[in-house]
C-alpha positions as CSV (number, residue, x, y, z in Angstrom):
1,X,-135.2,160.3,23.4
2,X,-138.9,162.2,23.6
3,X,-140.8,162.3,21.0
4,X,-141.0,165.6,19.0
5,X,-143.9,165.6,16.5
6,X,-146.2,162.9,16.6
7,X,-146.7,163.5,12.8
8,X,-142.9,161.4,11.9
9,X,-142.8,158.0,12.8
10,X,-138.2,158.5,13.5
11,X,-139.3,160.8,16.2
12,X,-138.8,159.2,19.8
13,X,-138.5,155.9,19.3
14,X,-139.7,154.0,17.3
15,X,-141.6,150.2,17.5
16,X,-140.7,147.7,15.2
17,X,-143.0,145.3,17.0
18,X,-144.7,145.3,13.3
19,X,-143.8,144.2,10.0
20,X,-145.3,144.0,7.0
21,X,-142.7,140.9,6.3
22,X,-143.7,137.1,5.5
23,X,-142.2,134.4,8.6
24,X,-139.1,134.1,4.8
25,X,-138.6,138.0,5.8
26,X,-140.7,138.4,1.6
27,X,-142.2,141.8,1.9
28,X,-146.5,141.9,2.9
29,X,-148.8,141.3,-0.7
30,X,-149.7,145.6,-0.2
31,X,-145.8,147.3,0.1
32,X,-148.2,150.6,1.2
33,X,-149.5,149.7,4.5
34,X,-149.2,146.2,6.6
35,X,-151.1,142.8,5.8
36,X,-150.4,141.2,8.7
37,X,-152.2,139.2,11.1
38,X,-152.9,141.5,14.6
39,X,-153.0,139.1,18.2
40,X,-156.7,140.1,19.3
41,X,-154.9,137.5,23.1
42,X,-151.7,135.4,23.4
43,X,-150.3,133.5,26.0
44,X,-148.2,136.5,27.2
45,X,-150.9,138.5,28.0
46,X,-153.3,135.9,29.9
47,X,-150.2,135.1,31.5
48,X,-149.3,138.9,33.2
49,X,-154.0,138.7,33.5
50,X,-152.3,135.7,36.4
51,X,-149.9,137.3,38.2
52,X,-151.7,141.3,37.9
53,X,-155.3,139.1,39.3
54,X,-152.4,137.6,42.5
55,X,-151.4,140.3,43.3
56,X,-154.5,142.1,43.3
57,X,-155.4,139.7,45.3
58,X,-157.5,137.3,42.9
59,X,-156.2,133.7,43.9
60,X,-152.9,132.6,42.7
61,X,-149.6,132.1,44.0
62,X,-146.7,134.2,44.1
63,X,-144.6,131.5,42.1
64,X,-146.7,131.2,39.7
65,X,-146.9,134.1,38.8
66,X,-143.7,134.7,39.3
67,X,-143.0,132.0,36.1
68,X,-145.7,133.3,33.8
69,X,-143.8,136.7,34.1
70,X,-140.4,136.0,34.1
71,X,-141.1,133.1,31.1
72,X,-141.5,136.7,29.6
73,X,-138.8,138.1,31.0
74,X,-137.2,135.5,29.7
75,X,-137.7,135.4,26.1
76,X,-138.1,138.9,25.4
77,X,-134.7,138.9,26.6
78,X,-133.4,136.3,24.9
79,X,-132.6,134.0,28.6
80,X,-130.9,136.5,29.7
81,X,-131.6,136.0,33.6
82,X,-130.5,139.1,35.6
83,X,-133.8,140.2,33.9
84,X,-135.6,138.3,35.9
85,X,-138.1,139.7,38.8
86,X,-138.2,138.6,42.6
87,X,-141.3,138.6,44.6
88,X,-140.8,141.7,46.1
89,X,-140.7,143.1,42.2
90,X,-144.3,141.5,41.4
91,X,-146.6,144.4,42.3
92,X,-149.2,146.7,40.4
93,X,-147.0,149.0,39.6
94,X,-144.5,146.6,37.7
95,X,-147.8,145.1,36.3
96,X,-148.0,148.4,34.6
97,X,-144.5,148.8,33.2
98,X,-144.2,145.0,31.5
99,X,-147.7,145.3,30.2
100,X,-146.5,148.4,28.6
101,X,-144.0,146.3,26.8
102,X,-145.4,142.9,26.2
103,X,-148.7,144.4,24.4
104,X,-147.0,147.6,22.7
105,X,-148.8,148.9,19.9
106,X,-151.6,145.4,21.0
107,X,-154.5,148.3,22.1
108,X,-154.8,147.2,25.5
109,X,-153.1,150.6,26.9
110,X,-155.5,152.8,27.1
111,X,-157.8,150.1,29.4
112,X,-154.6,149.6,31.3
113,X,-154.5,152.6,32.6
114,X,-157.5,153.4,33.5
115,X,-157.9,149.9,35.4
116,X,-155.0,151.4,37.0
117,X,-156.2,154.4,38.1
118,X,-153.7,156.4,35.9
119,X,-155.2,157.7,32.4
120,X,-156.4,161.0,34.3
121,X,-155.1,162.6,37.3
122,X,-152.0,163.6,37.8
123,X,-150.1,160.8,39.5
124,X,-149.3,159.3,36.0
125,X,-147.8,161.9,33.3
126,X,-146.6,160.9,30.1
127,X,-145.8,162.7,26.8
128,X,-148.6,164.6,25.6
129,X,-150.6,163.5,27.8
130,X,-153.3,166.4,28.2
131,X,-151.7,167.8,25.7
132,X,-152.5,169.4,22.1
133,X,-150.3,167.8,19.8
134,X,-149.9,170.7,18.1
135,X,-148.8,173.0,20.4
136,X,-145.2,173.1,21.2
137,X,-145.5,172.0,25.0
138,X,-145.2,167.8,24.5
139,X,-145.0,168.0,28.3
140,X,-147.7,165.8,30.3
141,X,-150.2,167.1,31.7
142,X,-152.7,166.2,34.9
143,X,-156.0,165.2,33.2
144,X,-160.0,165.0,34.7
145,X,-161.3,162.4,35.2
146,X,-164.3,162.3,33.2
147,X,-162.1,161.3,30.4
148,X,-162.1,157.3,32.1
149,X,-165.1,157.4,29.7
150,X,-166.1,157.8,26.4
151,X,-168.6,159.9,25.7
152,X,-171.8,158.1,24.1
153,X,-172.0,159.4,20.9
154,X,-175.0,162.3,20.2
155,X,-176.6,159.6,17.5
156,X,-177.8,157.1,20.4
157,X,-178.1,159.6,22.1
158,X,-181.0,160.7,19.6
159,X,-182.1,156.7,19.3
160,X,-181.9,156.1,22.7
161,X,-183.8,159.1,24.9
162,X,-183.7,156.8,27.6
163,X,-179.3,157.6,27.8
164,X,-178.2,160.1,29.5
165,X,-174.7,161.9,28.2
166,X,-172.0,160.4,30.7
167,X,-170.9,163.7,32.8
168,X,-168.1,165.7,31.1
169,X,-169.5,165.4,27.3
């Protein structure tokens, strides 16, 4: 289901990956705000980094990369072996999608999209890309490559006159 209103959690597909519950199922100490830990780096990401490096020609071997990716998929799909992938399926496009699933809500997506050349331009479009979130048009649009870099904050530019603003800002 497409997200039609970004201010409503139930518009689209809500992701219950992080909940405000303890390991015993009890609500956290603050019922209004989650007080659960946030993963900064975990084994699943290391497995995907290995697989990506191997596919990009950075060393390693396909067998190990497949073992790592399939270990994640078997865990995610409760041991369903039909969800395993083979060597021909282990592509950069697959790994970008797999990182999106495995690392959802862990603050990696923008960096991944930039690294895979999909954050800007028009080859990879998603709802709201390049669109005004408050307009009625929620379809995605191509964006300019300057958005791959953030602008340098004005206070940093003032503090250091040797800095130059990134192009496009």
